[in-house]
Every structure is written in structure tokens, then in C-alpha cells.
N, C-alpha and C positions, 0 to 999 in steps of 0.2 A: 109749278111746285114739284118737289122731288123728296123722296124719303131718305136718300143717301147724300151726306154732306162731307166735303173734304175740308179738314181744318189745317190751314197752312202752317201755323205755328207748332201745333202738336204733331203734324204729319200723320194723322190717322183719319180713317173714315168713320163717320157717325151715322148709325142706323136709327132714324127717328121712330121706327116702329117698335123698338125695344126700350124697355124702361131704363136699362143701364146703357143705352146707345151701343150695345154689343161690346162694352168694355167693363166687365165687372171688377177689374183690378183698379178702376178709377172711380171711387164713390162720389156721389153728388155731381157727376160730370155734366148732366143737363143743366142743373141750376147754375153752375159756374159759366158754361158756355152761353146760356141764354141771357143771364144778367150782364155778362161782358158785352154781348152784342147790343142789348138795350142801352147800356151806358154809352157805347159809341154813338148810337142814334141820338141820344139827348145832347151829346157834344157836337152833333152835326158832321160827324165823320162820314164821308161818302161810302156807300156799300162796296165800291170797287177797292177801297183801301182797308177794308176789314179783313178778318182772318178766314172767312167762310167762302167756299166755292162749291159748285155742283160736283158731286162725286159719282154721278150715274152716267147717263147717256152723253152729256157734254164732256166729261172727263175721258170717257172711252173714245170719243172722237178727237181728243186732243185740244178741246176748246176750254179756255178758262172763263167760266161763267160765274160772276160774283153773286152771292145770295145773302139774305138776312132772315132771321127767325121771327116767328110770331106764334101766339096761341089763339086759336079760334074754336069756340065751343068745347074747350077742354082738350083740344087736339093740337099736337105739335105740328108746325108747318114750316118749311123752308121755301122762300119765295125768290125767284130769279129777279135780278135787277132789270134785265132787258127782255122785251117781249119776244125777240127772235130766239132767245135761249129757251124761253118757256114753250114756244111753238115746236121746238125740236123734240120735246117730250110728248106733245099731244098729236104729232103728225101720225096719221093712221098707217099701218103696215099695208103695203100694196098687195093686191090679189096674187100677183106673180110671186112675190116674196113668200106668201103663205103656201102657195102651190109647191114651191121648191122645198120648203120645210116638210110638207106632207109627203112629198115624193122621196126625200132622203130617209125619212122614218120608215116608209113602206118598203123601200129597197133594202134597208138594213134588216128589217124583220124577215123579209123573204130569204135573206142570207143567213138567218139564225142569230142575228145580233140585235141588241136592244139600243134604245136611244130616247132622247127627249129634246124638246124645243125650249128656247129661252132659259137656259140653265145658268145659274149663278154658282160658280165654284169658289169657295173660300180659299184665299191664299194669304196666309199671315194675317195682316190687318186690312187687307183689301179683298176684292173679288175679281173674278174673270167672268164676263158675260159672254155666253156663246149662243149663237142663233140655234144651232142644232148640234148636240153632242152624241156621238155614236160610240158605244162601248164595244170594242173589237176583241179579237183573240189575244191571249197572253197579256192581258192588262192594257192593251193598246187603246188609246182614246183619240178619236178623230173629231176635231172641232170645226164644223162647217160654218163659214160666214158667207152670207149672200149679199152682194152689193150689185144692185141693178141700176138701170138708167133713171129710175125715179128717185134715186138717192142723190142729194146735193153733193157737189164736189168737195165740200168741207168734210163729208163723211169719210174721205180717204186719209184725213190727217191722222197721224199716229199709227198707220197700219203696221209699219215695221215694229214699233214698240209693242203693240198689242200681240202681234204674232210671236215676237221673242218672249213676251211674258207667258203666253200660253205654252210655248215649247219648253220653257224653263221649268214649268210646273207639270210636265207630263202629258200635255195635250198637243197633238200634231195639228197645226193650223192648215186648213184647206179652204181657200177663198175662191168663190165662184162668182162670175159676172156674165153679163151679155154685152158688155161694152169693150171694143177693141182697145181703147185708150187705157182702160184699167188692166187688161190682160198683158199689155206690153211692159208693165212695171216689174221691177225686180226686187221689190221690198218684201215679197213673200211668194209662196207657191200659188199662182193664180191658175184657174181653169176657166174656159169661156165656152158658152154655147150661143146659138143664134138667138136674136130677140124674138120671143114667142109669147102669145097671149096665155093667160092663166089656165084656160081650159085645156090647152094643148100640153102644157107642162104637167098638169095634174093627172091627165088620163094615162092609162097604161099603154105604152108603145115606145118606139125608138126615140130617145132623146140623146143626141150626140154631143160630145165635147169636141170642139173643133180646134182648141188651142190649149196648150199647157201640158199635154202628154207627148212624150218622145220615145222613140226606139233608137237605141245606140248601135251604130254600124262600126264594128271594129275592123281595122285594116292595117296592113303593113306598109310603111312608107318606103317604097322602092319604085323602080322605074315603071312598074305596072299599075301603080295606085291611081285611082280615079279622082282623089282629092288632093288639094295643095297641102304642103307640109305646114302645120300650124306654127312651127318654129321659125318660119321665114327663110328656110334654106331649100335647096333643090330637093334633095332626098336625104333624110337623116338615118334611115335604116331602122327606126324604132316603130313600135306599135302605137296607134292613136285610136281615138273614138270620136265619131261625128254624130251628133244628135239629129234625127230626122223626124219631122212632125208626123203624127199618126192620130187619126180619130179613134175615139173609144166611146162606148155607150155610157151614159151618165149613171145608170143603175149598176153597171159592172164596176164603174169607178168607186161608187159608194161601198159596194160589198168587198172589193179587192183591197181597198185601202184599210178597211176594218180587219181583213184577214192577213194583211201584211204582204200580199203578193204584188201590190203596187205601192211604191215608197217614194218619198221626196229626195232629191239630190241637189247639190250645188255644183254646177258645171262651169269651170273657168275657161273663157275664151279670150286670150290676150289679157287685158287688164279688167275685163268685165266678168262678173259672176252672174250666171243665169240660174234660175231656179225652175226645175222641171219635175214632173212625175214620170217615173220609169218603172219597169218591172223589177222585182227583187233580183232576178237572174242577171239583168243588165247592170244593176247596181253592184252585185258581187264581182262581175267581170271588170267593171270600172275600178273597183277597189284593188283588184289584182294588178291592173295596169298601173295605177298610181303608186302601188307599193313595190314597184320594181326596185331591185337592189342597187340601181344606179344612184340612188340618193346617198350622198356622202354623210358620214357621221359628223357630229358637231366638232368645232375646233377644240373644245375642251377635252373630248375623248381621245383625240389623236396625239395629244401632248403627253410625253412620258412623265411618270411621277417624279423622276429625278431632276426635272427641269432642264434637260439637255436640249440643245438647239435642234430645230427641224430642218436646218439647212444641210446641203450635201457635205459629206466629209471632205477634208482637204487632202487627206493622204491618198496616194495613188499607188497601185501595185507596180513594182519595178520589174522590168524585163519580162513583161507578160505579152505573149503574142496577141494579135487582135481577136483571134477566135479562141473561145474558151475550150479547154480539153474536153474530150468526151467523158460522159458519166459512166463509171463502172457499174456493171449489173449488180443490183441489190444495194447500192450505196444510197444513203438518204440524200435528198436534194436540199433540205432545209435543216439547219442546225440551230440549237438554242444559243450557242456562243461562237464567235469567230474561231477558226482553226488556229492553233498555236504552232509556231515553227519548231522544228526539232531542236533538242539541246545541243549546243556546239561541243566539239571535241575539247579535251583538256588542254591540248597543245595550241589551240587557237589563240592568237595574240589578243584580240578584242572582239566581242560579239558585234555582229552587224545590227543596225537599228531595226526594230520590229516593223514589219510592213503589212498592209492589208492583203490578205490572201484572197485571190479571186475565187468566186464560186461558180460551179458548173451551171451554164445558163444557155438560153436560146441564142443562136448566133446572130439573129436579127435585132432583137430588143435588149439582149443582155439580162433578161429576166429568167428566173428558174423555170424549167419546163413544167414543173409540178404546178406552179401558179397558172400557167396557160391551160393545163389540163383541167384544173379545178374550175376555172372561169368558163371554159367551154362547156363543162358539164352543167353548171348553173344556168347558162344561157339556153342550153338545149332543153333543160327541164322547164324553164319559163316559157319557151316557145311552144312546147307541147301543151302546157296548161292553157294557153290562149286558144287552142284549137279544140278543146274538149267542151262538151255541152251538157253531159250528164252531171247532175249535182254531186252524186257520190264520187264519181271518178275525179271531178274537179277538187274535191276535198282531199282525196288521197294524193293527187298530183301536186296540189299546193304545198302539202307537207314535204314531199320529195324535193320540190324546188327550194323551199326555205332551208332544208337541211344542206342542200348543195351550196346555196348562197352563203350560209353561215360558215361552211368549211372554207370556201374561197376567201371570205373576209378575214377569217382567223389566220389563214396562211399569208395574206398580204400584210396584216398587222405584224406577224412574227418576222417576216422577211424585212420589212421596213425598220423595225426596231433593232434587228440584228445588225443591219448594215448602216443604221443611223441615217436613214433617208427620210425624205418627206413622204409620209404615207399617201397623201392626196395625189402627189405626182406619180407615185408607183401605181396606184389604182387606176388613174386616168390613162397612163401609158399601157397598162395591161389590157384594159377594156377596148381601147382604140385598136390595139394590135389584134385582139381576138375578133372584134366585131366588124372591122374594116379590112385589115390586111389579109386575114385568113379566109375571108368570104370570097 
């Protein structure tokens, strides 16, 4: 039997412990649902083909368990069709499971945080059932779910959906287990400790998490690197991060996740997304690495509003030597409009056709030297950011890097628009020249 029923047709949860089934906007809901179910019974409709399913433990596990309603001693009851579904509700909680719940609450209290076990959080017309919910700093809520070896394999059904539902409603899911097969899954952020008896888990002492926590090793992909390039090339010259397993104490994990100093991340390795717990400092450095300005803007942003083609211009400067003339001191390197030829003399028979005037540029790439200077400044600021460890200094340097990157991007956009060139090609050529040719 269960107190929460899922109505398939109405798509709502019915709480049988409430007179209005927790839906005051639907008057006489119980009479309607109960009489309909009894009518199906008189017609001989199987329970599995009716509208009611278990909305509690079975639904949380991703199991569709048909139910029917009855009245016994003036009390409303929902009865499972199958005995195995009923046993899922009556299975006693293991001593190890209880010990973990008690330890989580004790560790949170020692860190100055509050919590409770078996918490049901109302979400719209449904609930989120959490083994142990810790109320952390700055409104942070950590929902600990314990899955041990005594739990049937079917208990892992719907883990991703349950974790996503919790995260969507402001609860950070934290799943803990003592089984290696569970910890290797990537459906949520798992942590694992060794299989221990209940009295060891409950007592005060070192309880280690041996899987699920990582330390990120940041390195530069050059000839001195110890790791292989994740992009499959010999050396790309970029910065990368490699996660390294590291043990952490379970009590520290509970307190630091509540404080926000240990946070979950999604780390992509090839086509696989791994879910780890890392320190907030490593998460910030990984965000800086992923937010490198090498990411190109969308195709829509690079197209001019006039609808002009992004292909290279067909006009070519006539009688121009291969090497561009030197730039005069104080002369601007970028102009908003192409330079116009001087007006012809009055005695000229016919004016020559207008030609594209070459712009002072680097002799190797043909790009303005100002673009190269701005890109070098942005790369230097980003490289300096990767070597800083102080949080305040990183914030300041991050702003310096972003300002330098914005200046370089604006200059590239202006140059490409002025010359009617493909902005992507200009940017790629500029960065390759700065990061490979000049190094």
C-alpha cells in the first residue's frame, strides 16, 4: 500500500492522506477517482489497464506499478497489483544506510549547517524525495542519495531523471555508494567509499571517499608536456586540464559541498562526459580555460547587415609591389572606410577605374601590424592568468584578459568588414601567425 498515487490521465499526484488529495482546485476529486476505479473493477478491467500507478517509491525508481483503490475501516487505501511492488515499500532500510544518514547530518552540524533525512520537497504537483538534505551557505541545498550493495539493481533506474529533477529545482544531487559498478556510471555525480559495516560508518573517525573526487592538473601542450594531447595531434601549443583521482574524507566532503568549496563539474573527454567533484578553485580555472577567446562567434554574427558576401573580393590592387610600404609614424593602421584615390586633374582625358588601395601590413601575413599586436597582448594576458593562484589576483587578471580579447576581436571585425573579407579566415590566419609562427 502507498499514500501517493499517480493518475495517468490527469497527470497529477494524489495524496490520500489529505481530504482534497492535495488538489483544492478540484472539488470532489476523491469521489470521482474512487467511483471511476470501482466502475472499472465491476467491468473486469485489469488493474494494469486502469489510470492509477504508485507515485511514491516505485515511481522514484522508474518502475510503473499499477494500483487500485479501496476503503477499509473508513480509511482510503491504494493497493499494488503485484506483490514485488508492495515489498519495495516494506523493505527495511539497512543499518549501513541509516549510519550514512546519521553521519551526514552530524558532519553538516559540525560545519555549522542544518539538515534532515527523508525530506519530501514539493515541486509543482509532484515531490522530490531526498535521503538526506543539507542546507548549505548562500541558499545552497545538497541532496545526498545513498545507494548501497543491499539495494536491488532496479533501484538505479531513473537515476539521471531524478538527479536532473533535483538540480532543476535548486537541489545539488550527491549520490554515494560502496559499489564500484555504480560509481563508474556517468548519469550523475557519484562518490564511493569502501564497503564497511554500519558501526564503522557511524563512529567518529576517518571515512574516505576513494572515487568521485578529482584534482585538475593544468598543463601546456608543448614538447615538455607529460600528457598526450587530447586533440590527437603531436603538440597543439594550447593549455589543457587532466583530472587526477584524489581521496577526500567523507566528513570534509559533506561540509565543503555545503560551503561551496567543493562543486560538481562535467568534464568532456572526447565524446564522453564525465561527472566529477572538484574544488571551486579548480572549477574556476577550468572555466577560464574553456572560455578562451579562440571560440569563434556564430555564423549569424559575422554576416554584415547589408547581406554582402563573405567571400574574398575580386578586385586586386594594380602595380603594387609584393611588400607593403612602411607605415608612417603616427598614421592609423585601421580605417573605417577604404582610402579614396586623389581627384584627377581637369585636363585628364578619362579617369582610371577605381582600384582597391593596399593597406600597410605585416610583410609575412599581409595583416595589419596592429592586429598582431592586439592578439599578442590578449594571448599574453591569458597566459598570465593561467599561472596565477590567488583568487583576487585572478579576478583582476581575468578582467585584463577579457578587455584585451575584446579589443582584438573588435579590430578583426573592423578590418574584415572594411576589406570585405571572411572574418573567420582573417581570425584564423591571425592566431596561427601569432601562436605558431612568432613563437
